[in-house]
C-alpha positions as CSV (number, residue, x, y, z in Angstrom):
1,M,14.7,5.9,5.8
2,R,17.0,6.2,2.8
3,F,17.9,2.5,3.2
4,A,14.2,1.5,3.5
5,T,13.4,3.6,0.4
6,S,16.2,1.8,-1.5
7,I,14.8,-1.6,-0.6
8,V,11.3,-0.5,-1.7
9,A,12.7,0.6,-5.0
10,A,14.6,-2.6,-5.4
11,G,11.5,-4.7,-4.6
12,L,9.3,-2.8,-7.0
13,F,12.0,-3.1,-9.7
14,A,12.2,-6.8,-9.2
15,V,8.5,-7.3,-9.4
16,L,7.9,-5.1,-12.4
17,G,11.0,-6.2,-14.2
18,F,10.5,-9.9,-13.8
19,A,6.7,-10.2,-13.9
20,T,6.6,-10.5,-17.7
21,P,9.0,-13.5,-18.1
22,A,7.6,-15.2,-15.0
23,R,6.3,-18.8,-15.4
24,A,3.3,-18.0,-13.2
25,Q,1.6,-15.3,-11.3
26,E,-0.3,-16.3,-8.2
27,L,-3.0,-14.7,-6.1
28,K,-3.0,-16.0,-2.5
29,A,-4.8,-15.3,0.7
30,G,-4.9,-16.9,4.2
31,F,-4.4,-16.2,7.9
32,S,-1.5,-15.4,10.1
33,M,-1.0,-16.3,13.7
34,A,1.5,-13.8,15.0
35,T,3.2,-12.9,18.2
36,I,6.0,-10.7,19.4
37,R,9.1,-12.2,21.0
38,F,10.4,-10.2,23.9
39,S,14.1,-10.3,24.9
40,P,14.5,-8.5,28.2
41,E,17.5,-6.4,29.0
42,S,19.4,-7.1,32.2
43,G,17.2,-6.4,35.2
44,S,14.0,-5.8,33.2
45,P,10.9,-7.9,34.0
46,E,9.9,-10.9,31.8
47,L,6.7,-10.9,29.8
48,S,5.3,-14.4,30.0
49,S,1.6,-13.9,29.1
50,T,1.9,-12.8,25.5
51,E,-0.5,-14.7,23.2
52,Q,-0.9,-15.0,19.4
53,L,-3.0,-12.6,17.4
54,T,-4.8,-13.9,14.3
55,G,-4.7,-11.7,11.2
56,F,-4.9,-11.6,7.4
57,V,-2.2,-12.3,4.9
58,G,-2.6,-12.1,1.1
59,G,-1.4,-10.6,-2.1
60,V,0.4,-11.6,-5.3
61,S,3.3,-13.8,-6.1
62,F,5.5,-14.1,-9.2
63,F,7.4,-17.3,-9.8
64,L,10.5,-17.0,-11.9
65,T,11.8,-20.3,-13.4
66,R,15.5,-21.0,-13.4
67,S,15.3,-24.8,-13.8
68,R,12.7,-27.6,-13.9
69,L,13.0,-28.0,-10.1
70,G,12.4,-24.5,-9.0
71,G,13.4,-20.8,-9.2
72,W,12.7,-17.5,-7.4
73,Q,9.4,-16.5,-5.9
74,I,8.9,-12.7,-5.4
75,E,5.8,-11.5,-3.6
76,A,3.9,-8.4,-2.5
77,L,1.8,-9.2,0.5
78,L,-0.4,-7.4,3.0
79,H,0.5,-9.1,6.3
80,Q,-1.1,-8.4,9.7
81,K,1.1,-9.1,12.7
82,G,1.1,-8.2,16.4
83,A,0.2,-9.9,19.7
84,R,-2.3,-10.1,22.5
85,N,-1.5,-9.6,26.2
86,L,1.7,-7.9,25.2
87,L,2.0,-5.1,27.8
88,R,-1.2,-5.7,29.8
89,I,-3.8,-8.4,30.2
90,D,-6.4,-8.4,27.3
91,D,-4.6,-5.7,25.3
92,R,-4.0,-6.1,21.6
93,L,-1.3,-4.7,19.3
94,R,-2.1,-5.1,15.6
95,L,0.6,-4.2,13.0
96,T,0.0,-4.1,9.3
97,Y,2.9,-4.5,6.9
98,L,3.5,-4.3,3.2
99,E,5.8,-7.3,2.9
100,V,8.1,-8.1,-0.1
101,P,9.5,-11.7,0.3
102,V,12.3,-12.7,-2.1
103,L,12.4,-16.5,-1.8
104,L,14.2,-19.4,-3.3
105,H,11.5,-21.9,-4.4
106,G,12.4,-25.6,-4.8
107,D,10.3,-28.6,-5.8
108,F,11.7,-31.6,-4.0
109,Y,9.0,-34.2,-5.0
110,Q,7.0,-34.3,-8.2
111,L,4.3,-36.8,-9.3
112,G,2.3,-35.7,-12.3
113,P,0.5,-32.4,-11.6
114,R,1.4,-32.7,-7.9
115,A,4.5,-31.3,-6.3
116,L,5.9,-30.7,-2.8
117,F,8.0,-27.6,-2.5
118,F,9.9,-25.5,0.0
119,V,10.6,-21.7,0.1
120,A,13.3,-19.8,2.0
121,G,14.7,-16.3,2.0
122,P,14.4,-12.7,3.3
123,A,11.2,-10.7,3.6
124,F,11.3,-6.9,3.6
125,A,8.4,-5.4,5.5
126,F,7.2,-1.8,5.7
127,N,4.8,-0.8,8.4
128,T,1.6,0.8,7.0
129,H,-0.6,0.9,10.1
130,A,-0.4,0.1,13.8
131,S,-3.1,0.2,16.5
132,Y,-3.1,-0.6,20.2
133,T,-6.3,-1.6,22.0
134,D,-6.6,-1.7,25.8
135,E,-9.8,-1.7,27.9
136,G,-11.9,-1.0,24.8
137,E,-9.9,2.1,23.8
138,K,-8.1,2.0,20.5
139,E,-5.3,4.3,19.5
140,D,-3.0,4.8,16.5
141,V,0.6,3.9,17.6
142,K,2.3,3.9,14.2
143,D,4.7,6.6,15.3
144,D,5.9,4.1,18.0
145,I,6.6,1.3,15.5
146,E,9.7,1.0,13.4
147,D,8.9,1.7,9.7
148,F,11.0,-1.1,8.4
149,D,11.6,-4.8,9.4
150,I,13.5,-7.6,7.8
151,G,12.3,-11.2,8.3
152,L,13.7,-14.6,7.6
153,V,11.1,-16.9,5.9
154,V,11.1,-20.7,5.8
155,G,8.2,-22.8,4.6
156,G,6.7,-25.3,2.3
157,G,3.6,-26.5,0.6
158,V,1.9,-28.6,-2.0
159,E,0.9,-27.8,-5.6
160,L,-2.0,-29.4,-7.3
161,R,-2.2,-28.1,-10.9
162,R,-2.9,-24.4,-10.4
163,L,-3.8,-24.6,-6.7
164,T,-1.3,-24.2,-3.9
165,V,-1.4,-24.6,-0.2
166,E,1.5,-23.2,1.7
167,A,2.6,-22.8,5.3
168,R,5.5,-20.7,6.4
169,Y,7.2,-19.1,9.5
170,T,8.7,-15.7,9.5
171,W,11.3,-14.5,12.1
172,G,11.5,-10.7,12.4
173,L,15.2,-9.7,12.8
174,R,14.8,-6.1,13.8
175,R,13.1,-4.4,16.8
176,A,9.4,-3.8,16.2
177,F,9.3,-0.8,18.5
178,Q,11.3,2.4,18.0
179,D,13.9,3.1,20.7
180,G,12.2,4.7,23.7
181,D,11.4,3.9,27.4
182,L,10.8,0.2,26.8
183,E,13.5,-2.0,28.2
184,G,14.4,-5.0,25.9
185,S,13.7,-5.8,22.3
186,F,10.4,-6.8,20.7
187,K,10.6,-8.8,17.5
188,N,7.8,-10.1,15.2
189,R,7.1,-13.8,14.8
190,A,4.4,-15.1,12.5
191,F,3.1,-18.5,11.3
192,S,0.9,-18.2,8.2
193,V,-1.1,-20.5,6.0
194,T,-2.3,-19.5,2.5
195,V,-4.2,-20.9,-0.4
196,G,-3.2,-19.7,-3.9
197,Y,-4.3,-19.9,-7.5
198,R,-1.8,-19.6,-10.3
199,F,-2.2,-17.9,-13.7
200,G,0.1,-18.0,-16.7
201,R,2.4,-20.7,-17.9
């Protein structure tokens, strides 16, 4: 947890330290279609029925200008992930993360107030809540979920004056579950679409 705490401190320092000179601050919200990728260990059964779980994603974004064509985009997001039919038919695992993406933002086409852009970089995620629902029974399973995850983010979108529409995919790089009796690794995957409104310069 000392490593995770250091990452939190670094993320907060980046947001607080760079928010003032940022060219724009953006409020964004949308939906996330998430699933969990299962990689079985040798001899363990496959899980082939896992389906996507739709959740909320939203928060604040700070855009730091380095050049006319782009800069750095640092965010603090609430991101719901998880999956359906993960361990049993009709079950649902919902995970809620505080996510801090640190992304390279580049504009690769500009025409007047319109621009097409891409984003890429790591996202540091901290689990804040986890629930598992099966046969109508819901239980808190936060103690069974890793507190910290690192994701790789790739995406793109369009800017129209102060409005943005963005789609991105996030690959979780660490096990979602803490080590236990489960054989194999479970890793988060999420496709999200957000609409944002920018303030500032």
